[in-house]
C-alpha positions as CSV (number, residue, x, y, z in Angstrom):
1,M,0.1,0.0,-0.1
2,S,3.0,2.4,0.8
3,G,3.3,4.9,-2.4
4,A,0.2,2.8,-4.3
5,R,-2.3,5.2,-5.3
6,T,-5.9,4.3,-6.3
7,S,-7.7,4.8,-9.1
8,S,-9.7,7.7,-7.9
9,E,-6.2,9.3,-7.4
10,W,-4.7,9.0,-10.2
11,Q,-7.8,10.3,-11.9
12,V,-7.4,13.7,-10.0
13,Y,-3.5,14.0,-11.0
14,R,-3.8,13.5,-14.6
15,Q,-6.7,16.0,-14.3
16,R,-4.3,18.1,-12.7
17,R,-1.5,17.4,-15.1
18,I,-3.9,18.3,-17.9
19,A,-5.0,21.5,-16.6
20,G,-1.8,22.9,-15.9
21,L,-0.5,22.1,-19.6
22,S,-3.5,23.8,-20.9
23,V,-2.9,26.4,-18.5
24,A,0.8,26.9,-20.0
25,V,-0.2,26.5,-23.6
26,F,-2.6,29.2,-23.1
27,L,-0.1,32.0,-21.5
28,L,2.5,31.2,-23.8
29,S,0.1,31.7,-26.7
30,I,-0.4,35.4,-24.9
31,I,3.2,35.7,-24.8
32,I,3.5,35.2,-28.4
33,G,0.6,36.9,-29.6
34,A,1.7,40.2,-27.6
35,G,4.7,40.0,-29.6
36,M,6.9,39.7,-26.3
37,M,8.2,36.1,-28.1
38,R,8.5,34.8,-31.4
39,P,7.4,31.3,-31.7
40,F,10.4,28.8,-33.0
41,Q,10.6,28.3,-36.8
42,S,13.1,25.9,-38.2
43,R,16.0,26.5,-39.8
44,S,16.0,26.0,-43.9
45,A,18.0,23.2,-44.7
46,P,21.4,24.6,-46.6
47,G,20.3,24.9,-50.2
48,S,16.6,25.2,-50.1
49,P,15.1,28.3,-51.4
50,L,14.2,30.8,-48.2
51,P,10.4,31.9,-47.8
52,P,9.5,35.0,-49.9
53,T,9.4,38.4,-49.0
54,Q,6.9,41.3,-49.8
55,P,8.5,43.8,-51.3
56,A,7.7,47.1,-50.0
57,D,5.6,48.9,-52.9
58,L,3.3,45.7,-53.2
59,P,-0.5,46.4,-52.9
60,V,-2.0,46.0,-49.1
61,P,-4.9,45.7,-48.2
62,A,-7.6,48.2,-48.1
63,G,-8.1,50.1,-44.5
64,N,-4.6,52.1,-44.2
65,A,-4.4,52.2,-48.0
66,R,-5.3,55.0,-50.2
67,V,-6.4,54.8,-54.4
68,A,-4.0,56.3,-56.6
69,L,-5.3,58.1,-60.0
70,P,-2.9,56.7,-62.7
71,A,-1.7,59.9,-64.7
72,N,-4.2,59.1,-68.1
73,G,-6.6,58.9,-66.1
74,G,-7.8,55.2,-66.6
75,P,-9.3,53.1,-63.6
76,P,-7.7,53.7,-60.2
77,A,-5.0,51.5,-59.7
78,A,-4.2,49.2,-56.9
79,S,-4.4,50.6,-53.5
80,I,-0.5,51.2,-52.1
81,A,0.9,52.0,-48.8
82,T,0.5,54.9,-46.8
83,G,2.5,56.4,-44.2
84,G,5.0,59.6,-45.8
85,E,4.6,62.8,-45.4
86,S,4.3,63.6,-49.0
87,D,1.0,61.5,-49.3
88,Y,-1.0,64.1,-47.0
89,V,-0.3,66.7,-49.9
90,W,-1.5,64.6,-52.6
91,T,-4.4,62.3,-51.1
92,I,-8.0,63.8,-51.1
93,P,-10.1,62.7,-48.4
94,P,-12.8,60.8,-49.3
95,L,-16.8,61.9,-49.1
96,P,-18.6,61.4,-46.4
97,A,-20.7,58.6,-46.5
98,N,-24.3,57.3,-44.7
99,V,-24.9,60.8,-44.4
100,P,-28.0,61.3,-42.2
101,A,-31.1,63.1,-43.9
102,D,-31.8,65.6,-41.2
103,L,-28.0,66.8,-41.5
104,R,-28.5,67.1,-45.4
105,E,-31.3,69.2,-45.3
106,R,-29.9,71.6,-43.0
107,L,-26.7,71.8,-45.2
108,A,-29.0,72.8,-47.8
109,S,-31.0,75.1,-46.1
110,E,-27.8,76.8,-44.4
111,V,-26.1,77.1,-48.7
112,G,-29.5,77.8,-49.8
113,Q,-30.3,81.1,-47.4
114,M,-26.6,82.1,-47.8
115,V,-26.6,82.2,-51.9
116,K,-30.4,83.8,-51.7
117,A,-28.9,86.5,-50.0
118,G,-26.5,87.6,-52.1
119,H,-23.1,88.9,-51.3
120,L,-22.7,89.1,-47.5
121,A,-21.0,91.8,-45.5
122,P,-18.5,90.6,-42.8
123,L,-20.2,90.7,-39.3
124,P,-19.4,93.3,-37.3
125,L,-19.0,92.4,-33.4
126,I,-17.7,94.3,-30.2
127,G,-18.0,92.3,-26.6
128,G,-15.0,93.6,-24.6
129,V,-11.5,95.1,-24.8
130,G,-10.8,91.5,-26.9
131,F,-12.7,93.0,-29.6
132,A,-12.0,96.1,-29.5
133,S,-8.3,95.9,-31.0
134,G,-8.9,92.3,-32.7
135,S,-8.4,89.0,-32.9
136,Y,-8.8,87.8,-36.5
137,P,-7.0,84.0,-36.8
138,W,-4.8,85.2,-39.4
139,D,-1.2,85.8,-39.5
140,L,-1.8,89.5,-39.4
141,G,1.4,90.8,-38.7
142,G,0.6,92.9,-35.9
143,A,-2.4,94.5,-38.0
144,K,-5.3,95.7,-35.6
145,Y,-8.9,97.0,-36.1
146,A,-11.0,99.0,-33.7
147,P,-13.7,99.3,-32.7
148,Y,-15.1,95.8,-34.0
149,M,-14.0,92.4,-35.0
150,L,-15.2,91.3,-38.4
151,A,-16.0,87.8,-38.6
152,W,-15.8,87.1,-41.8
153,L,-13.9,89.3,-43.2
154,N,-11.6,87.0,-45.0
155,P,-13.8,86.4,-48.9
156,A,-12.3,82.6,-48.3
157,D,-13.8,81.9,-45.6
158,A,-17.4,81.6,-47.2
159,I,-15.3,80.2,-50.5
160,L,-14.0,77.3,-48.7
161,A,-17.0,76.6,-46.5
162,L,-19.0,76.5,-49.5
163,S,-16.8,74.4,-51.8
164,Q,-16.7,71.6,-48.9
165,A,-20.4,71.6,-49.2
166,Y,-20.9,71.8,-52.4
167,P,-20.2,67.6,-53.4
168,L,-23.0,67.0,-50.4
169,L,-25.7,69.0,-52.0
170,P,-28.8,67.9,-54.5
171,P,-27.8,68.4,-58.4
172,D,-30.4,71.4,-58.4
173,K,-28.6,73.3,-55.3
174,Q,-25.1,72.3,-57.0
175,A,-26.1,74.5,-60.2
176,S,-27.2,77.4,-58.4
177,L,-24.1,77.4,-55.9
178,R,-22.1,76.9,-58.5
179,T,-23.0,80.1,-60.0
180,Y,-23.1,81.7,-56.5
181,L,-19.4,81.1,-56.5
182,R,-18.2,82.2,-59.6
183,A,-19.7,85.2,-59.1
184,E,-18.0,85.6,-55.9
185,L,-14.7,85.3,-56.8
186,D,-14.7,87.0,-59.9
187,A,-15.8,90.2,-57.6
188,Y,-13.7,89.7,-54.6
189,P,-10.6,87.7,-55.6
190,I,-9.2,85.6,-52.5
191,D,-5.3,85.6,-53.8
192,A,-5.1,88.9,-54.2
193,F,-6.6,92.2,-52.1
194,E,-5.9,94.6,-49.8
195,I,-8.4,95.7,-47.0
196,G,-8.3,99.2,-45.1
197,G,-4.5,100.6,-44.5
198,A,-6.2,104.3,-44.4
199,Y,-5.0,106.0,-41.4
200,T,-8.3,107.6,-40.9
201,S,-11.6,105.5,-40.4
202,A,-14.5,104.7,-42.9
203,K,-18.0,103.5,-43.1
204,P,-18.1,100.1,-44.4
205,S,-20.3,101.9,-47.2
206,E,-17.4,104.2,-48.3
207,G,-14.2,102.0,-47.2
208,S,-13.4,98.7,-48.9
209,V,-15.4,97.0,-51.3
210,Y,-15.0,93.9,-48.4
211,Y,-16.7,95.7,-46.2
212,R,-19.7,96.2,-48.0
213,G,-22.6,93.9,-48.7
214,V,-25.9,92.4,-47.6
215,R,-26.2,93.2,-43.8
216,R,-26.3,89.5,-41.8
217,E,-25.9,90.9,-38.1
218,R,-29.6,90.2,-36.1
219,F,-29.2,93.6,-34.7
220,A,-29.1,97.8,-35.8
221,L,-25.9,98.9,-36.1
222,P,-24.8,102.4,-35.1
223,P,-25.1,105.0,-37.8
224,D,-22.1,106.5,-36.9
225,M,-20.1,102.8,-37.2
226,T,-16.9,103.3,-39.1
227,Y,-14.2,100.6,-39.5
228,N,-10.1,101.3,-39.0
229,L,-7.6,98.7,-40.2
230,W,-4.1,99.4,-40.2
231,P,-1.5,98.4,-41.4
232,P,-3.9,96.8,-44.4
233,L,-4.7,93.2,-44.3
234,R,-3.6,90.9,-47.5
235,P,-4.5,87.3,-48.5
236,P,-2.6,84.7,-46.6
237,I,-1.2,81.8,-48.0
238,D,-3.8,79.9,-46.1
239,N,-6.3,80.7,-48.7
240,L,-4.9,78.8,-51.5
241,Y,-6.2,76.0,-50.3
242,A,-10.0,77.4,-50.3
243,L,-9.2,78.0,-54.3
244,W,-7.8,74.5,-54.9
245,A,-10.8,73.4,-52.7
246,Y,-13.7,75.5,-55.2
247,A,-11.8,73.8,-58.4
248,N,-11.8,70.5,-56.9
249,A,-15.6,70.4,-56.2
250,T,-17.1,72.2,-59.2
251,D,-14.4,71.6,-61.8
252,D,-14.3,75.3,-62.7
253,W,-10.4,74.7,-63.4
254,E,-10.8,77.5,-65.9
255,Y,-11.2,80.5,-63.1
256,V,-8.2,78.8,-61.4
257,Q,-6.3,79.0,-64.8
258,G,-6.9,82.5,-65.4
259,R,-5.7,83.3,-61.8
260,W,-2.4,81.1,-61.9
261,P,-0.1,84.4,-62.4
262,T,-1.9,85.7,-58.7
263,A,-1.7,82.6,-56.8
264,S,1.7,81.6,-57.8
265,A,3.3,85.2,-56.8
266,L,1.5,84.9,-53.7
267,Y,3.3,81.6,-53.6
268,T,6.4,82.5,-54.4
269,A,5.9,85.4,-51.6
270,F,5.1,83.3,-49.0
271,A,8.1,80.5,-49.3
272,A,10.8,82.9,-49.9
273,R,9.9,83.8,-46.1
274,G,11.1,80.1,-45.5
275,V,9.3,76.9,-43.8
276,P,5.3,77.6,-42.6
277,D,5.0,77.7,-38.6
278,T,1.0,77.2,-38.9
279,Y,-1.2,74.8,-40.0
280,G,-3.3,76.8,-42.0
281,Q,-0.2,77.8,-43.6
282,I,1.0,74.1,-44.5
283,G,-3.0,73.8,-45.9
284,G,-2.1,76.9,-48.4
285,V,1.2,74.8,-49.9
286,I,-0.5,71.9,-50.0
287,G,-3.7,74.0,-52.1
288,F,-1.1,75.7,-54.4
289,A,0.7,72.5,-55.0
290,R,-2.2,70.6,-56.3
291,I,-3.3,73.6,-58.2
292,A,0.0,73.4,-60.0
293,R,0.1,70.0,-61.0
294,H,-3.5,70.2,-62.4
295,L,-2.7,73.0,-64.1
296,G,0.5,70.7,-65.5
297,H,3.2,73.4,-63.6
298,E,4.9,70.5,-62.2
299,P,8.2,71.5,-61.3
300,E,6.1,74.4,-58.9
301,A,4.5,71.4,-58.0
302,Q,7.1,69.0,-56.6
303,A,8.6,72.5,-55.0
304,A,5.3,73.3,-53.1
305,A,5.2,69.7,-52.0
306,D,8.6,69.5,-50.4
307,L,7.9,72.9,-48.6
308,A,4.5,71.5,-47.3
309,V,6.9,67.9,-46.0
310,R,8.9,70.7,-44.3
311,G,6.2,72.1,-42.5
312,L,4.4,68.9,-41.5
313,Q,8.0,67.6,-40.4
314,S,7.8,70.6,-38.4
315,G,3.9,70.5,-36.9
316,A,5.1,67.7,-35.8
317,D,6.0,69.7,-32.6
318,F,2.7,71.0,-31.7
319,S,4.0,72.7,-28.4
320,A,6.2,74.9,-30.9
321,F,3.2,75.9,-33.2
322,V,1.1,76.9,-30.5
323,K,3.6,79.2,-29.2
324,T,4.2,80.6,-32.7
325,A,0.3,81.1,-32.6
326,D,-0.1,82.9,-29.2
327,S,2.9,85.2,-30.2
328,R,1.5,86.5,-32.6
329,R,-2.4,87.6,-31.2
330,S,-2.6,90.8,-31.3
331,N,-4.6,91.4,-28.5
332,S,-3.9,89.6,-25.3
333,H,-7.6,89.8,-24.0
334,A,-8.8,88.1,-26.9
335,V,-10.0,84.3,-26.6
336,S,-8.3,82.0,-29.4
337,Y,-6.6,78.5,-29.9
338,S,-5.8,80.3,-33.3
339,V,-3.5,77.3,-33.7
340,F,-6.4,75.3,-34.8
341,S,-7.2,78.3,-37.8
342,Y,-7.7,77.0,-41.4
343,L,-6.7,73.5,-40.5
344,T,-7.6,71.3,-43.2
345,P,-9.0,67.4,-42.6
346,E,-5.3,66.6,-44.4
347,V,-3.4,68.5,-42.0
348,G,-5.5,67.2,-39.2
349,A,-4.6,64.0,-40.6
350,Y,-1.1,64.1,-40.3
351,L,-1.3,65.8,-36.5
352,R,-3.7,62.7,-35.5
353,D,-0.6,60.1,-36.6
354,H,1.8,62.5,-35.1
355,S,0.8,64.2,-32.4
356,R,-2.6,63.1,-31.2
357,D,-1.4,63.0,-27.2
358,A,-0.4,66.6,-27.3
359,V,-3.5,67.7,-29.2
360,T,-6.0,65.6,-27.2
361,A,-4.9,67.1,-24.0
362,Y,-4.8,70.6,-25.4
363,V,-8.0,70.8,-26.1
364,A,-9.1,68.7,-22.8
365,E,-7.3,71.9,-21.3
366,A,-9.7,74.4,-23.1
367,T,-12.9,72.7,-22.8
368,A,-13.0,71.9,-19.4
369,T,-15.5,72.7,-17.0
370,E,-13.1,75.1,-15.1
371,N,-12.1,77.0,-18.4
372,L,-15.1,76.8,-21.2
373,P,-17.5,74.0,-20.8
374,T,-19.5,76.1,-23.6
375,W,-17.3,77.2,-26.0
376,Y,-19.1,75.3,-28.6
377,L,-22.2,78.4,-28.1
378,A,-23.0,81.1,-30.9
379,W,-22.5,84.1,-28.5
380,G,-21.9,82.0,-25.4
381,D,-20.5,83.4,-22.4
382,Q,-17.0,83.6,-21.9
383,T,-15.8,81.9,-18.8
384,M,-12.4,81.9,-18.7
385,G,-10.0,85.1,-18.1
386,G,-10.0,88.2,-20.3
387,E,-12.3,91.4,-20.4
388,N,-15.3,90.7,-23.1
389,A,-19.0,89.5,-23.1
390,F,-18.8,86.2,-25.0
391,L,-16.4,84.1,-26.9
392,P,-15.9,85.5,-30.7
393,P,-16.9,82.5,-33.2
394,D,-13.4,81.8,-34.4
395,V,-13.0,79.8,-30.7
396,A,-16.0,77.1,-31.8
397,W,-14.6,77.0,-35.2
398,Q,-11.3,76.4,-34.3
399,L,-11.6,73.9,-31.2
400,F,-14.6,72.0,-33.4
401,L,-11.6,71.5,-36.2
402,A,-9.4,69.9,-34.2
403,K,-12.2,67.6,-32.6
404,A,-13.0,66.7,-36.1
405,Y,-9.9,66.2,-38.1
406,V,-7.2,65.8,-35.2
407,L,-9.0,63.2,-32.5
408,Q,-12.1,62.3,-35.3
409,E,-14.5,62.5,-32.8
410,T,-17.5,60.7,-33.9
411,D,-20.0,62.3,-32.1
412,L,-19.9,65.6,-33.3
413,R,-23.5,66.7,-33.3
414,Q,-23.3,67.6,-29.7
415,Y,-21.5,70.6,-30.7
416,L,-23.5,71.4,-33.0
417,D,-25.7,74.9,-31.7
418,Q,-26.7,77.4,-34.3
419,P,-25.3,80.0,-36.7
420,W,-24.2,83.0,-35.6
421,S,-26.0,84.9,-38.5
422,V,-27.5,84.2,-42.3
423,G,-24.3,83.0,-44.2
424,D,-22.3,81.1,-41.1
425,P,-19.3,79.9,-43.1
426,Y,-18.1,78.5,-39.7
427,F,-21.7,77.0,-39.1
428,I,-21.7,74.7,-42.5
429,Q,-18.0,73.6,-42.1
430,K,-19.3,72.4,-38.9
431,L,-22.0,70.7,-40.7
432,V,-20.2,68.7,-43.3
433,A,-17.4,68.0,-40.8
434,T,-20.3,66.3,-38.6
435,M,-21.1,64.3,-41.6
436,G,-18.3,62.9,-41.9
437,A,-18.0,62.2,-38.2
438,G,-16.3,58.7,-38.0
439,N,-15.2,58.4,-41.6
440,K,-10.8,58.5,-41.8
441,T,-9.9,61.0,-43.4
442,A,-7.1,62.2,-46.1
443,A,-3.8,59.7,-46.5
444,H,-5.5,57.3,-43.9
445,A,-8.9,56.5,-45.7
446,D,-9.4,53.7,-48.0
447,R,-12.0,55.7,-50.2
448,A,-9.4,58.5,-50.5
449,E,-8.1,59.5,-53.8
450,S,-4.6,60.7,-54.5
451,I,-3.4,63.6,-57.1
452,A,-1.1,61.8,-60.1
453,P,1.6,64.0,-62.3
454,A,-0.7,65.1,-65.4
């Protein structure tokens, strides 16, 4: 009997051994799956061929891919891998898919009101000392204006928003919008203008043509209201993205062809300054590269693409770009997150891939309960700092673009409030971004298209 086991004891012993081995196998599979340990592989016999390796340029499955358009305009080539900075330059973001009907109807309504109204004047706002000396989201080189902030003074604001909305409208709405956009560009070019510059104040009806238009505010203006801008405002390089977006949406490349001397002069003057140091500038350079390629100016297209790539590489340091944007604010009382001004889907995708954590922390702090919990409201209270009654329109626009393009949040509806006025281009951009919420953007979208050389 000594050392002998009963049949029941042997059965328990075997069950425990089997259970132990099962646990060991399970743990080993976890370790291998996590990449902590490679499974054993048999060595090839001397003289036997090595397993084939996949060349880096072979097609990869959709998901982290884009569609390359061949130069001859034929059917799309196979998907190719993405990841380099140049992909963010040449890849066109896909249109939103499965858009809810109510958002389409709202977009058509907002655009229809704007087209029906005709050319709209900028919206004058004054909410405190943060408005009196200006807080425009451009890189103005220190330009100031008083006593009003003029929202949407840049004519490219409307052109970009409406061009982004264009593909999402019914055909009849597209036709009327195309006519409207071309009339706006003919009368108010976005690549060459000078607004203000006089030492004396001027009434809107007597000053720059860019002051004039159908009034869009919901309140009466003082009869003695005047604007005073010095130094004069000129188009930022950012506007060239809007010029490309217009031609890409409407296929009106004839207009852009006629503007080539002016657009290329704007780019050349900007490029002489060095590398872009704002995300809006990078978007503008991308727009110019695409225009140049479409019009057959390949050397200029490549030079602009190279400059955009250098800008993206610099922009991976998000904190540095924040400091640059803050240093250019002409008024310390003005609340603004201008680091996100004129952010495009392509640049937003790059930030998501290279600086997502930094952007997430920055946006979280800005929108925190103790700072700006109601940042998304039109005419919302300024609950943090400054000496102003309400937040200017650009705050909600800037943070919304960051949430849509960089953080790619899927529930953007909760931040859709109401337009500031008839023809609010920021609200139209928010609607379009909400339609695309949850879609992968730019270089990492499986429905995107890439601009091939002509």
